[in-house]
C-alpha positions as a printed NumPy array, in Angstrom:
array([[ 19.562, -12.077,  -7.091],
       [ 22.287, -14.709,  -7.551],
       [ 22.641, -13.874, -11.258],
       [ 22.994, -10.174, -10.466],
       [ 25.619, -10.835,  -7.817],
       [ 27.546, -13.121, -10.123],
       [ 27.473, -10.55 , -12.931],
       [ 28.707,  -7.792, -10.651],
       [ 31.411, -10.072,  -9.26 ],
       [ 32.728, -10.783, -12.756],
       [ 32.686,  -7.059, -13.521],
       [ 34.686,  -6.31 , -10.361],
       [ 37.452,  -8.653, -11.526],
       [ 37.375,  -7.271, -15.104],
       [ 35.695, -10.329, -16.604],
       [ 33.464,  -8.036, -18.647],
       [ 32.098, -10.588, -21.13 ],
       [ 30.939, -12.882, -18.335],
       [ 29.559,  -9.851, -16.481],
       [ 27.397,  -8.996, -19.499],
       [ 26.145, -12.587, -19.788],
       [ 25.069, -12.844, -16.163],
       [ 23.653,  -9.334, -15.903],
       [ 21.522, -10.007, -18.994],
       [ 20.227, -13.097, -17.244],
       [ 19.543, -11.138, -14.062],
       [ 17.636,  -8.458, -15.993],
       [ 15.497, -11.163, -17.608],
       [ 14.719, -12.759, -14.242],
       [ 13.841,  -9.371, -12.734],
       [ 11.511,  -8.64 , -15.634],
       [  9.749, -11.965, -15.158],
       [  9.079, -10.987, -11.541],
       [  7.377,  -7.732, -12.478],
       [  3.906,  -9.077, -11.716],
       [  4.638, -10.358,  -8.206],
       [  3.036,  -7.329,  -6.606],
       [  4.857,  -7.84 ,  -3.333],
       [  4.832,  -5.117,  -0.67 ],
       [  7.744,  -2.714,  -0.754],
       [  8.389,  -2.861,   2.972],
       [  9.563,  -6.466,   3.019],
       [ 13.174,  -7.501,   3.398],
       [ 14.678,  -6.848,  -0.041],
       [ 16.658, -10.078,  -0.029],
       [ 13.482, -12.131,  -0.379],
       [ 12.251, -10.389,  -3.515],
       [ 10.28 ,  -7.97 ,  -1.398],
       [ 11.036,  -4.686,  -3.129],
       [  9.006,  -3.545,  -6.087],
       [ 10.412,  -5.144,  -9.238],
       [ 11.22 ,  -1.825, -10.88 ],
       [ 13.583,  -0.892,  -8.069],
       [ 15.408,  -4.199,  -8.538],
       [ 15.473,  -4.248, -12.326],
       [ 16.767,  -0.775, -13.122],
       [ 20.059,  -1.062, -11.148],
       [ 20.715,  -4.352, -12.935],
       [ 20.045,  -2.739, -16.315],
       [ 22.316,   0.18 , -15.47 ],
       [ 25.129,  -2.211, -14.539],
       [ 24.462,  -4.202, -17.703],
       [ 24.708,  -1.092, -19.893],
       [ 27.989,  -0.102, -18.254],
       [ 29.369,  -3.601, -18.768],
       [ 28.273,  -3.508, -22.419],
       [ 30.2  ,  -0.267, -22.885],
       [ 33.275,  -1.876, -21.359],
       [ 33.054,  -4.653, -23.966],
       [ 32.574,  -2.144, -26.817],
       [ 28.931,  -3.127, -27.344],
       [ 27.905,   0.49 , -27.784],
       [ 24.646,  -0.106, -29.661],
       [ 23.564,  -2.693, -27.092],
       [ 24.465,  -0.307, -24.269],
       [ 22.407,   2.483, -25.847],
       [ 19.449,   0.105, -26.14 ],
       [ 19.812,  -0.929, -22.484],
       [ 20.168,   2.648, -21.246],
       [ 17.044,   3.557, -23.241],
       [ 14.977,   0.885, -21.469],
       [ 15.512,   2.375, -18.029],
       [ 13.431,   5.6  , -18.312],
       [ 10.458,   3.651, -19.651],
       [ 10.584,   1.186, -16.752],
       [ 11.111,   3.617, -13.884],
       [ 11.204,   7.336, -14.794],
       [ 11.331,   8.344, -11.128],
       [ 14.498,   6.355, -10.367],
       [ 17.935,   7.881, -10.056],
       [ 19.093,   5.363, -12.635],
       [ 16.74 ,   6.931, -15.21 ],
       [ 18.446,  10.312, -14.824],
       [ 21.872,   8.68 , -15.124],
       [ 20.726,   6.767, -18.204],
       [ 19.61 ,   9.96 , -19.958],
       [ 22.945,  11.616, -19.203],
       [ 24.881,   8.666, -20.643],
       [ 22.629,   8.543, -23.706],
       [ 23.342,  12.221, -24.308],
       [ 27.082,  11.487, -24.194],
       [ 26.673,   8.556, -26.582],
       [ 24.451,  10.427, -29.029],
       [ 21.51 ,   8.176, -28.309],
       [ 19.143,  10.492, -26.466],
       [ 16.57 ,  10.287, -29.255],
       [ 16.165,   6.571, -28.481],
       [ 14.015,   7.746, -25.577],
       [ 10.818,   9.523, -26.566],
       [ 10.408,  13.172, -25.672],
       [  7.474,  12.136, -23.484],
       [  9.574,   9.66 , -21.48 ],
       [ 12.352,  12.215, -21.158],
       [  9.823,  14.708, -19.86 ],
       [  8.7  ,  12.261, -17.179],
       [ 12.292,  11.746, -16.037],
       [ 12.934,  15.49 , -15.887],
       [  9.659,  16.068, -14.022],
       [ 10.509,  13.39 , -11.463],
       [ 13.912,  14.952, -10.881],
       [ 12.677,  18.537, -10.444],
       [ 13.969,  19.719, -13.809],
       [ 10.698,  21.431, -14.561],
       [ 11.787,  23.715, -17.399],
       [ 13.395,  20.762, -19.185],
       [ 10.233,  18.72 , -18.609],
       [  8.046,  21.463, -20.108],
       [ 10.296,  21.681, -23.157],
       [ 10.257,  17.897, -23.638],
       [  6.478,  17.642, -23.366],
       [  6.047,  20.54 , -25.792],
       [  8.378,  18.84 , -28.247],
       [  6.343,  15.653, -28.043],
       [  3.062,  17.508, -28.555],
       [  4.46 ,  19.489, -31.488],
       [  5.249,  16.239, -33.295],
       [  2.432,  14.032, -31.993],
       [ -0.519,  16.262, -31.025],
       [ -2.839,  13.256, -31.112],
       [ -0.254,  10.626, -30.176],
       [ -0.689,   7.81 , -27.686],
       [  0.948,   9.889, -24.946],
       [ -0.602,  13.248, -25.875],
       [ -2.993,  13.201, -22.931],
       [ -0.167,  12.372, -20.538],
       [  2.132,  14.99 , -22.015],
       [ -0.577,  17.647, -21.666],
       [ -1.349,  16.642, -18.087],
       [  2.276,  16.545, -16.945],
       [  2.997,  19.796, -18.774],
       [  0.418,  21.4  , -16.485],
       [  1.867,  19.551, -13.498],
       [  5.3  ,  21.029, -14.218],
       [  3.805,  24.539, -14.256],
       [  2.175,  23.785, -10.891],
       [  5.57 ,  22.721,  -9.529],
       [  7.001,  26.04 , -10.731],
       [  4.284,  27.85 ,  -8.719],
       [  2.608,  29.079, -11.907],
       [ -0.775,  28.33 , -10.413],
       [ -3.078,  30.214, -12.758],
       [ -1.462,  28.678, -15.832],
       [ -1.481,  25.214, -14.244],
       [ -5.202,  25.442, -13.472],
       [ -6.014,  26.56 , -16.986],
       [ -3.956,  23.77 , -18.543],
       [ -5.451,  21.097, -16.275],
       [ -8.949,  22.19 , -17.275],
       [ -8.014,  22.321, -20.96 ],
       [ -6.523,  18.829, -20.736],
       [ -9.718,  17.392, -19.212],
       [-11.79 ,  19.018, -21.958],
       [ -9.474,  17.908, -24.78 ],
       [ -9.037,  14.305, -23.614],
       [-12.261,  13.435, -21.73 ],
       [-11.82 ,   9.683, -22.242],
       [ -8.291,   9.637, -20.824],
       [ -7.815,   8.097, -17.391],
       [ -5.921,  11.271, -16.496],
       [ -8.853,  13.591, -17.305],
       [-10.571,  13.222, -13.898],
       [ -7.172,  13.611, -12.249],
       [ -6.613,  16.813, -14.216],
       [ -9.852,  18.396, -12.962],
       [ -9.068,  17.155,  -9.457],
       [ -5.62 ,  18.767,  -9.677],
       [ -7.216,  22.01 , -10.843],
       [ -9.542,  21.916,  -7.84 ],
       [ -6.633,  21.284,  -5.49 ],
       [ -4.782,  24.278,  -6.881],
       [ -7.896,  26.385,  -6.308],
       [ -8.26 ,  24.969,  -2.794],
       [ -4.699,  25.816,  -1.834],
       [ -4.168,  29.054,  -3.747],
       [ -7.563,  30.494,  -4.619],
       [-10.713,  31.522,  -2.826],
       [-13.076,  29.193,  -0.986],
       [-15.756,  29.864,  -3.61 ],
       [-13.37 ,  28.909,  -6.444],
       [-12.409,  25.702,  -4.657],
       [-16.019,  24.657,  -4.077],
       [-16.928,  25.35 ,  -7.688],
       [-13.915,  23.367,  -8.883],
       [-14.754,  20.35 ,  -6.724],
       [-18.355,  20.509,  -7.9  ],
       [-17.087,  20.453, -11.495],
       [-15.111,  17.273, -10.827],
       [-18.178,  15.538,  -9.38 ],
       [-20.455,  16.696, -12.201],
       [-18.068,  16.02 , -15.105],
       [-16.751,  12.609, -14.034],
       [-19.395,  11.393, -11.547],
       [-18.248,   7.756, -11.436],
       [-14.558,   8.441, -10.931],
       [-12.554,   8.072,  -7.737],
       [-11.726,  11.765,  -8.044],
       [-15.455,  12.575,  -7.945],
       [-15.697,  10.746,  -4.64 ],
       [-12.737,  12.669,  -3.235],
       [-14.226,  15.9  ,  -4.55 ],
       [-17.596,  15.332,  -2.88 ],
       [-15.904,  14.502,   0.412],
       [-13.81 ,  17.66 ,   0.29 ],
       [-16.727,  19.765,  -0.939],
       [-18.722,  18.614,   2.067],
       [-15.987,  19.665,   4.484],
       [-15.61 ,  23.06 ,   2.826],
       [-19.343,  23.647,   3.024],
       [-19.346,  22.599,   6.665],
       [-16.506,  25.037,   7.394],
       [-18.636,  27.782,   5.846],
       [-21.516,  26.937,   8.166],
       [-23.493,  25.203,   5.429],
       [-24.288,  21.94 ,   7.196],
       [-27.18 ,  21.176,   4.886],
       [-24.948,  21.578,   1.834],
       [-22.291,  19.373,   3.408],
       [-24.815,  16.614,   4.062],
       [-26.104,  16.935,   0.498],
       [-22.578,  16.333,  -0.852],
       [-22.012,  13.325,   1.367],
       [-25.459,  11.902,   0.64 ],
       [-24.873,  12.194,  -3.095],
       [-21.646,  10.251,  -2.674],
       [-23.262,   7.686,  -0.394],
       [-26.302,   7.04 ,  -2.571],
       [-24.95 ,   7.399,  -6.125],
       [-21.267,   6.516,  -6.458],
       [-20.572,   3.054,  -7.968],
       [-17.702,   2.206,  -5.595],
       [-19.09 ,   0.658,  -2.375],
       [-16.104,   1.794,  -0.326],
       [-16.608,   5.383,  -1.466],
       [-20.337,   5.13 ,  -0.8  ],
       [-19.533,   3.965,   2.72 ],
       [-17.382,   7.068,   3.278],
       [-20.212,   9.369,   2.249],
       [-22.839,   7.522,   4.283],
       [-20.592,   7.435,   7.329],
       [-20.087,  11.199,   7.327],
       [-23.769,  11.758,   6.62 ],
       [-24.748,   9.471,   9.488],
       [-22.405,  11.117,  11.965],
       [-23.696,  14.55 ,  11.018],
       [-27.329,  13.473,  11.388],
       [-26.657,  11.888,  14.788],
       [-25.023,  15.134,  15.863],
       [-28.205,  16.967,  14.925],
       [-30.272,  14.581,  17.035],
       [-31.811,  12.857,  13.995],
       [-31.115,   9.389,  15.353],
       [-33.273,   7.348,  12.983],
       [-31.892,   8.868,   9.783],
       [-28.366,   8.835,  11.221],
       [-28.498,   5.146,  12.095],
       [-29.964,   4.384,   8.679],
       [-27.042,   6.078,   6.946],
       [-24.481,   4.406,   9.227],
       [-26.019,   0.993,   8.69 ],
       [-25.897,   1.725,   4.971],
       [-22.159,   2.316,   5.301],
       [-21.756,  -1.002,   7.111],
       [-23.705,  -2.841,   4.404],
       [-21.908,  -1.135,   1.516],
       [-18.395,  -1.888,   2.75 ],
       [-18.506,  -3.972,   5.935],
       [-14.767,  -4.423,   6.495],
       [-13.428,  -0.971,   5.662],
       [-12.872,   1.72 ,   8.267],
       [-16.142,   3.519,   7.533],
       [-18.108,   0.289,   7.356],
       [-16.783,  -0.923,  10.688],
       [-17.202,   2.446,  12.352],
       [-20.666,   2.805,  10.829],
       [-21.699,  -0.458,  12.453],
       [-20.271,   0.642,  15.811],
       [-21.89 ,   4.062,  15.782],
       [-25.23 ,   2.718,  14.564],
       [-25.41 ,   0.418,  17.588],
       [-23.561,   2.452,  20.244],
       [-23.933,   6.084,  19.18 ],
       [-21.452,   8.898,  18.686],
       [-18.135,   8.452,  20.463],
       [-18.218,   4.645,  20.437],
       [-14.695,   3.563,  21.305],
       [-12.833,   1.454,  18.712],
       [-11.055,  -1.765,  19.665],
       [-13.613,  -2.464,  22.363],
       [-12.924,  -6.064,  23.565],
       [ -9.784,  -5.08 ,  25.468],
       [ -7.45 ,  -7.275,  27.496],
       [ -8.475, -10.809,  28.312],
       [ -9.63 , -11.833,  24.834],
       [ -8.507, -15.309,  23.78 ],
       [ -7.192, -16.391,  20.407],
       [ -9.253, -19.244,  18.991],
       [ -8.148, -22.159,  16.842],
       [ -8.623, -22.332,  13.087],
       [-11.695, -24.439,  12.175],
       [-10.786, -27.975,  11.137],
       [-12.995, -27.871,   8.053],
       [-11.151, -24.957,   6.39 ],
       [ -9.314, -27.238,   3.947],
       [-12.497, -28.942,   2.817],
       [-14.398, -25.657,   2.605],
       [-11.795, -23.93 ,   0.446],
       [-11.33 , -27.004,  -1.753],
       [-15.063, -27.038,  -2.447],
       [-15.183, -23.278,  -3.025],
       [-12.272, -23.301,  -5.483],
       [-13.696, -26.317,  -7.353],
       [-16.877, -24.314,  -7.913],
       [-15.173, -21.699, -10.092],
       [-11.705, -22.903, -11.073],
       [-11.408, -24.218, -14.63 ],
       [ -7.91 , -25.647, -14.26 ],
       [ -6.986, -28.699, -16.307],
       [ -4.055, -31.039, -16.267],
       [ -2.159, -32.712, -13.419],
       [ -1.68 , -31.04 , -10.072],
       [  1.592, -29.184,  -9.585],
       [  1.277, -28.573,  -5.839],
       [  3.272, -31.622,  -4.768],
       [  6.19 , -30.681,  -6.973],
       [  6.449, -27.047,  -5.845],
       [  5.924, -27.932,  -2.18 ],
       [  8.639, -30.599,  -2.398],
       [ 10.956, -28.098,  -4.094],
       [ 10.341, -25.421,  -1.47 ],
       [ 10.754, -27.985,   1.309],
       [ 14.152, -29.091,  -0.032],
       [ 15.356, -25.507,  -0.198],
       [ 14.226, -24.863,   3.359],
       [ 15.99 , -27.975,   4.614],
       [ 19.347, -26.753,   3.295],
       [ 18.829, -23.262,   4.692],
       [ 17.993, -21.508,   1.403],
       [ 14.979, -19.718,   2.827],
       [ 15.209, -16.708,   0.519],
       [ 15.277, -18.841,  -2.613],
       [ 12.437, -21.008,  -1.26 ],
       [ 10.221, -18.   ,  -0.605],
       [ 10.973, -16.433,  -3.978],
       [ 10.143, -19.627,  -5.885],
       [  6.944, -20.083,  -3.883],
       [  5.862, -16.514,  -4.604],
       [  6.632, -16.866,  -8.302],
       [  4.52 , -20.023,  -8.427],
       [  1.664, -18.266,  -6.63 ],
       [  1.895, -15.25 ,  -8.94 ],
       [  1.673, -17.37 , -12.1  ],
       [ -1.966, -17.438, -13.198],
       [ -1.263, -20.551, -15.28 ],
       [ -1.092, -22.567, -12.081],
       [ -4.349, -23.949, -10.704],
       [ -5.848, -22.055,  -7.78 ],
       [ -6.207, -25.324,  -5.877],
       [ -2.44 , -25.854,  -6.188],
       [ -1.803, -22.319,  -5.027],
       [ -4.118, -22.864,  -2.073],
       [ -2.297, -26.038,  -0.997],
       [  0.996, -24.159,  -1.317],
       [ -0.397, -21.291,   0.785],
       [ -1.388, -23.699,   3.552],
       [  2.041, -25.322,   3.456],
       [  3.768, -21.94 ,   3.67 ],
       [  1.586, -20.989,   6.619],
       [  2.484, -24.244,   8.378],
       [  6.15 , -23.315,   7.895],
       [  5.507, -19.878,   9.472],
       [  6.378, -18.226,   6.146],
       [  3.461, -15.876,   6.602],
       [  4.349, -13.146,   4.072],
       [  4.485, -15.712,   1.272],
       [  1.308, -17.476,   2.402],
       [ -0.593, -14.175,   2.658],
       [  0.644, -13.224,  -0.799],
       [ -0.481, -16.584,  -2.247],
       [ -3.928, -16.25 ,  -0.66 ],
       [ -4.296, -12.746,  -2.073],
       [ -3.457, -14.041,  -5.538],
       [ -6.163, -16.7  ,  -5.221],
       [ -8.666, -14.056,  -4.135],
       [ -7.739, -11.888,  -7.136],
       [ -8.39 , -14.837,  -9.481],
       [-11.728, -15.751,  -7.9  ],
       [-15.16 , -14.503,  -9.005],
       [-15.286, -12.379,  -5.841],
       [-12.103, -10.503,  -6.846],
       [-11.95 ,  -8.786,  -3.459],
       [-10.236, -10.569,  -0.545],
       [-12.934,  -9.227,   1.794],
       [-15.681, -11.207,   0.058],
       [-13.883, -14.546,  -0.174],
       [-14.767, -17.354,   2.269],
       [-13.383, -17.341,   5.784],
       [-11.253, -20.405,   5.001],
       [ -9.143, -18.258,   2.657],
       [ -9.266, -15.091,   4.734],
       [ -7.821, -16.987,   7.681],
       [ -4.656, -17.435,   5.628],
       [ -4.591, -13.711,   4.865],
       [ -5.215, -12.904,   8.536],
       [ -3.513, -15.759,  10.382],
       [ -3.116, -16.372,  14.092],
       [  0.617, -16.054,  13.509],
       [  2.931, -16.991,  16.379],
       [ -0.302, -17.356,  18.352],
       [  1.137, -18.656,  21.623],
       [  3.679, -15.823,  21.699],
       [  1.065, -13.2  ,  20.826],
       [ -1.284, -14.476,  23.521],
       [  1.5  , -14.65 ,  26.107],
       [  2.699, -11.105,  25.487],
       [ -0.855,  -9.767,  25.311],
       [ -1.663, -11.287,  28.685],
       [  1.583, -10.017,  30.182],
       [  1.006,  -6.455,  28.954],
       [ -2.787,  -6.398,  29.409],
       [ -3.404,  -6.075,  25.662],
       [ -6.128,  -7.31 ,  23.389],
       [ -4.337, -10.091,  21.428],
       [ -6.302,  -9.231,  18.301],
       [ -4.966,  -5.682,  18.542],
       [ -1.401,  -6.971,  18.835],
       [ -1.866,  -9.303,  15.871],
       [ -3.341,  -6.448,  13.842],
       [ -0.321,  -4.291,  14.571],
       [  2.126,  -7.063,  13.642],
       [  0.319,  -7.757,  10.381],
       [  0.288,  -4.078,   9.493],
       [  3.947,  -3.63 ,  10.344],
       [  5.483,  -6.663,   8.661],
       [  3.021,  -9.318,   7.504],
       [  4.575, -11.3  ,  10.372],
       [  8.025, -11.34 ,   8.786],
       [ 10.689, -11.703,  11.502],
       [ 13.316, -10.421,   9.048],
       [ 11.443,  -7.267,   8.008],
       [ 13.506,  -4.092,   7.944],
       [ 12.327,  -0.635,   6.907],
       [ 14.183,   2.262,   5.327],
       [ 14.194,   3.89 ,   8.766],
       [ 15.977,   0.798,  10.163],
       [ 12.935,  -0.458,  12.065],
       [ 13.419,  -4.191,  12.507],
       [ 11.502,  -7.371,  13.086],
       [  7.838,  -8.229,  13.165],
       [  6.93 ,  -5.242,  15.334],
       [  9.249,  -2.86 ,  13.411],
       [ 10.964,  -1.419,  16.473],
       [ 13.722,   1.117,  15.825],
       [ 17.036,   0.106,  17.499],
       [ 17.286,   3.317,  19.549],
       [ 13.792,   2.696,  20.942],
       [ 14.652,  -0.947,  21.505],
       [ 17.683,   0.019,  23.611],
       [ 15.394,   1.832,  26.054],
       [ 12.995,  -1.119,  26.148],
       [ 15.913,  -3.495,  26.783],
       [ 17.023,  -1.403,  29.769],
       [ 13.467,  -1.32 ,  31.133],
       [ 13.216,  -5.107,  30.81 ],
       [ 16.669,  -5.699,  32.282],
       [ 18.196,  -7.18 ,  29.112],
       [ 21.753,  -5.908,  29.333],
       [ 23.11 ,  -8.058,  26.507],
       [ 20.668,  -6.747,  23.878],
       [ 21.828,  -6.294,  20.275],
       [ 19.789,  -4.579,  17.538],
       [ 19.839,  -7.748,  15.452],
       [ 17.998,  -9.507,  18.288],
       [ 14.877,  -7.732,  17.015],
       [ 14.813, -10.248,  14.157],
       [ 14.079, -13.017,  16.669],
       [ 10.282, -13.456,  16.933],
       [ 10.362, -13.929,  20.716],
       [ 12.192, -10.675,  21.34 ],
       [ 10.644,  -8.68 ,  18.503],
       [  7.094,  -9.398,  19.642],
       [  8.03 ,  -8.91 ,  23.297],
       [  9.462,  -5.463,  22.617],
       [  6.574,  -4.492,  20.333],
       [  3.973,  -5.514,  22.914],
       [  5.822,  -3.655,  25.663],
       [  6.07 ,  -0.496,  23.554],
       [  2.387,  -0.644,  22.609],
       [  1.45 ,  -1.052,  26.269],
       [  3.585,   1.983,  27.102],
       [  1.691,   4.065,  24.566],
       [ -1.628,   2.9  ,  25.998],
       [ -0.562,   3.861,  29.512],
       [  0.55 ,   7.306,  28.336],
       [ -2.467,   7.974,  26.123],
       [ -5.344,   7.419,  28.521],
       [ -5.778,   3.691,  27.723],
       [ -7.198,   4.61 ,  24.313],
       [ -5.976,   2.194,  21.625],
       [ -6.675,   4.496,  18.693],
       [ -4.276,   7.058,  20.165],
       [ -1.743,   4.361,  21.004],
       [ -1.78 ,   3.215,  17.379],
       [ -1.092,   6.769,  16.215],
       [  1.743,   7.053,  18.74 ],
       [  3.252,   3.726,  17.635],
       [  3.57 ,   5.145,  14.126],
       [  4.26 ,   8.836,  14.685],
       [  5.456,   9.183,  18.267],
       [  3.796,  10.182,  21.512],
       [  4.199,  13.919,  21.016],
       [  2.237,  13.943,  17.784],
       [ -0.387,  11.608,  19.222],
       [ -0.89 ,  14.014,  22.131],
       [ -1.124,  16.996,  19.779],
       [ -4.01 ,  15.431,  17.902],
       [ -6.084,  15.255,  21.087],
       [ -6.286,  19.081,  20.916],
       [ -5.998,  19.147,  24.683],
       [ -9.001,  16.893,  25.199],
       [ -8.079,  13.355,  26.299],
       [-11.687,  12.269,  25.783],
       [-11.911,  13.618,  22.239],
       [-14.372,  11.768,  20.018],
       [-12.376,   8.976,  18.338],
       [-13.558,   9.893,  14.859],
       [-12.687,  13.545,  15.458],
       [ -9.28 ,  12.305,  16.595],
       [ -8.686,  10.408,  13.349],
       [ -9.723,  13.471,  11.358],
       [ -7.268,  15.58 ,  13.368],
       [ -4.292,  13.422,  12.336],
       [ -2.481,  15.617,   9.835],
       [  0.142,  13.039,   8.851],
       [ -1.237,  11.176,   5.842],
       [  0.823,   8.083,   6.619],
       [ -0.31 ,   7.943,  10.249],
       [ -3.963,   8.47 ,   9.432],
       [ -3.789,   5.645,   6.866],
       [ -1.911,   3.506,   9.392],
       [ -4.564,   3.912,  12.095],
       [ -7.39 ,   3.246,   9.643],
       [ -5.614,   0.196,   8.251],
       [ -5.053,  -1.368,  11.662],
       [ -8.688,  -0.828,  12.533],
       [ -9.688,  -2.617,   9.336],
       [ -7.302,  -5.486,  10.052],
       [ -8.693,  -5.688,  13.573],
       [-12.199,  -5.909,  12.118],
       [-11.126,  -8.883,  10.015],
       [ -9.642, -10.655,  13.024],
       [-12.75 , -10.115,  15.13 ],
       [-14.981, -11.324,  12.295],
       [-12.862, -14.409,  11.602],
       [-11.954, -15.484,  15.128],
       [-14.005, -13.44 ,  17.6  ]])
């Protein structure tokens, strides 16, 4: 970030040669950070946006500076890099326009140009570019992609029949391409939205039969089941979900099928078979939404309320043997050699923190954690240090990187000693205090805070939601009046004490309004009370799983499911 700022500063004062030097450096640094994998909803200043969105503006500035210094060939090369890195960015469209002016458009492949045009709603231009690529390279490395996106452009132009035909032809011509299952899935979606019910069911069946182990096959069987159920074919619906639950290689997808199968069987009064399917979901994927709900419904029956402990729960301490347990676990699979580097990076981060350079400290810690050349034991010690410093986003990120390097691969199957860094009792005294004050389950409040910000006090969203609880300033003004805080400023939301206080108060408000049902309150926290009420369909006692299915905002449905999964982790680790 400093190199980029310095380069832009030199450019602003017409020091173009120095601007080029520093912007080249900044572009290199941004490229090195491309594997950080950090969430996009963090504060951008701490390297929290996806690398592509940081790198392409730097490259665009670099190319402009190169033109100012008469480095035309270098500028053309820089402009040409942008579409390949981020074809959906505005900078990619600008880069193509400048390349056209400079006579360098051919430096970008017709396929890459097509992707830029497609992402910027220039569908006719995209079709022409993909056709040009395929005319020259009918069996080229990007032929499958060009064929798929050619069909996608026709879909965007509402040429549905042609799009369906081309999607199906693409899947047949390139069956080994990763886009082939997506092509058949897209064809089925077109049929679902624009064709007859019979066409849609046949198309989804084709996805499941042609690519049975793909993620698209799982989605197809789920949708096929719902379509059959809507047609009154309950037996056919259960057959689709059972096939998914018994045969698909992905345990999370199997859990989805078994969960729906189990619910349907319980609804028919077939309790034994229903519980068997639900328990199967819990075994297949114990900490996903369907696994957790499967466990609840298997033991409590249909309509079991999520988030059951309620107010009065107490946050427990982290076990003292976590350090020893994780050290032993990592030693069992890590093959690291050479001297430990943990002391050096921790000392470096500590020095930066002491002089107030928190952003630089976090970025260096995350880069160290992201580097697979560093020993997992060193990364674990760094993660614990970061957690002790209340730098929770960085510590969670480091723990996730350790989990990805472990034999388990999945964070959910790593030992509790590591998961407790991923799901920390962050700001525990404050969370407990505000939960008690607002009659909340503290695990529910922690789950919300982790979902919203990874416990980052400085988090800020594109919608200007701020702080750990991601409260919008206009909402916060009303909360401030209710709490008698006349001197409130929006930036106060970045203070943990106030951010958590306002978030807990707002969550409690939603609970009071929505019949004391946490699953509805979670939906309201994300989408507003009016939408949350609409999804009840006029029935305040609606089955909670029917309620989740009624949520027609994709983001909100994912949000509610995610918080329930996070809550399941907290209950398993600390309950």
